[in-house]
N, C-alpha and C positions, 0 to 999 in steps of 0.2 A: 800570723798565719796559723791555722789549726794544725796540729801534728797529723802526719799521715798514717801512723801505726794502725789506728782503728780501721781506716779505709783499706789499707793493705791486708789486714787480717780478714776483713769481710770478703775481699776479692779472692783471696786464697781459699777461704772456706767455700765460696760459691763455685770456684773452679773445680775443687776436689769433689763436691757434690755432683756437679755436672758430669764429670768423667766417670764417677761411680755409677750413675744412672745409665749412662751409655753402655758401660761394660755389662751390667746386669741385664740390659735389654738386648744383649748379643748383637750389637751392631759391629760387624766383623771388619769393616774397612779400617786401615791404619789411620790414626788420628795424629795430625801434626799440631804443633803448638800454635801455628797461625790459624788453623781451623778452629781450635779451641777458643782462641781469643775472639775470632769472628762470631762464633756461636754465643759466647758470653756477652758480646755486645748487643745481641738481639734478645737476650734473656731478660735484661732489665732487673735482675735479682728475683724474678718470679719462678714458678715451677714449670718444668718442661712438659709435665703431663705423664712422664714415664715413671711408673711405680718402682720401688726398690725390689720388691719380690723376694725370692729366696737368695741366700748367699751374700747378703750385704757385707761389704768388706769391713774388717776391723781396723781401726786406726787409733793412734794415741797422740793426737796433736798436743795435748796438755803436758805430756811427758817430754822433758828435754833429755839430752844425752846423759846417762847416768855414770856412776864411777866404776862399774864392774869391768875388769880386764881379764879375760880368759885367754890362755895360751893358744896360738893358732894351730890348726891341724896341718898335717902334710898335704901337699897339693897332688891330687891324683891325675897327673898329666896324661898317663897312658890310657885310662879308661873312664875318667870323670866326665860327667855331663852336667849341664846347667839345671839347677833345681827349678828354674822358672820357665825357660823356653825349651829345655830338653836337648839343645845342641851340645856337641862336645866342647869342653873347655879349651882343648888344644886345637889348633888349625889342622884340618885334614891335609895330607900331602897331595891329594888329587883335587883339591878345591880351587876356587877362583882367586883366593887371596894368598899372599906369600906366607911362608911358614913364620910363625910367631905373631900373626895378626891378632888372633883372639887372645893370646897370652898377654897382650898389652893392656887389656881391660879386665883381667881376672879379678874377682872379688870373692870374699868368703865371710859367712856368718858362723861364728863359733858359739854354740849354745851350752848353757849349764845343763848337766844331766837331769836336774830336777825341773827343767823347763816344761811347762804344761803343754798338753796336746799331743804328746808322743812324737814330737818332731825329732828327726835325726840330730845327733850331737853336732854335726857340722854340715853346712850346705855350701855348695860351690857354684860359681856363676861365671859365665863367659862375657858378661857385659855388666858394667856398673849400673846401668839402668835396670837390668834384671834384678840385681840385689836390692836396690832401693824400692822397686815396685813390689817385689815378693815380700819384703819386710812390711810394706804398707798393707798388703792384703792380709797377712797373717797377724798384724798388730805387734810385730817384734820391734823393740826400740833398743838401739845401741846403748850399752852400759847398764841394762836392766836384765840380768841373767843372760846376756848376749854381748858379743863383741864383734864388730864389723872390721874387716881387713881389706885392704886394696894393695895393688902393686903400683910402683912408680913407673909411669909410662916411659919416661926418659931412660930409666935404668934397664927396662926390658929391651928397648930399642938398641941400647949400647951393647947388650949381651948377645944380640942376634938370636941364634937358634939354641943358645944355652939357657935352659929354663931356670926360673927362679925357684927357691925353696921356701918353706915356711919361715925360715929365719930372715928372709928378705921382705916379708910382708910389712905393711905400714898400717898403723891404726887409722881407720877411716876418719875418726874424730879429729886427728891431727893433720890430715892431708889437705891439700889444696886441689880443687877440681876446676877443670877448664871445659867450658862448652864453647866450641868454635865451629863456625859455619863450614870450614873446609877441613875439619879434623876427621880423618877416616877412622871409624871405630865400629866395633861389633854392634849388630842390631840397628845400625844407622842412628845410634844415639848421640853421636858427635860429642862424646863425653870421655875425658881422660882424667886420671888422678896423678898427683905428684907428691913427693915427700913433704914439700913445703912450698910456700909462694915463691921463694927464691929459685927453686928448681923449675917451677912453672914458668916464671918470667924468662929464665935462661932458655928454656925450650922455645918459647914464642919468639925470642929474639933471633933464633936460628932456623925457624920454620915459618912458612907462610900459612897461616891458619885462618885468615879472613876475620870477619866480625867475631868478637869473642866476649865471654863473660867469665869472671872468676867467682867461684862459689865455694861454700864449705859444706860439710856433711849435714849439719843441722838444717841449713836452708834447703838442701836437696830432699831431706826427709819431710820438711814442711811442704814442699812443692809436689811431692809424690802423689799420684803416679806421674813419672816423667816420661816424655815421649820416646818411643822406640818402635822398631818394626813389629807389627802384629800386636800392639799394645792392648787393644780392646778384647781381642780373642783370648789373650793370655790372662788378663784380669778376670774375665768371665770364667775361664777354666779353673783358676785357683780360688775363686770365690764360692764355688759350688760345695 
């Protein structure tokens, strides 16, 4: 039987191209993974007819995770906002979700001072999907003058309303990620991070999360942009 790697690489490339073209074309409706798969099935590998136009997104699929490890920045819980979607990184007291909800999926990109483009030294995110999608748009790759950090969802849940600090952050490249159909997460991304696979499996053994997939940071970067609420509008905004 022929190996699948070439086929999988081609499908991933086609999916990424399809999503980029939709974003630049300003199709504002949120895109689910199911819709993307359905559309891909009709594409047959051909062109959709939508030109890339301005703001084509930078991506670096050829670059794997690099060796650079930059110390994490402090987490601005009081006034921090998500660099991708603009929402607060902390859950508002008067919102529909319980306190600590957004904190469960906080993520951070720490950049070297010499990183090109004049990007701030650190960027904060209230959703894991926001971090991976923003990095995709900007062409930032973990370990190449940048370091991605996440929080352990189980640890945040255990602490309740006591927020984590920079010392509690986990290297994204060492974390295990859970996509689960019934996982409540910011931006409807259904995505959570854990310190390691053991912590992830312990969590799923005590919580009903429905259909699930275990992923790692490199795979999420390869699959980006990953589905989340308002994906196409956000991609278009940051590609301008």
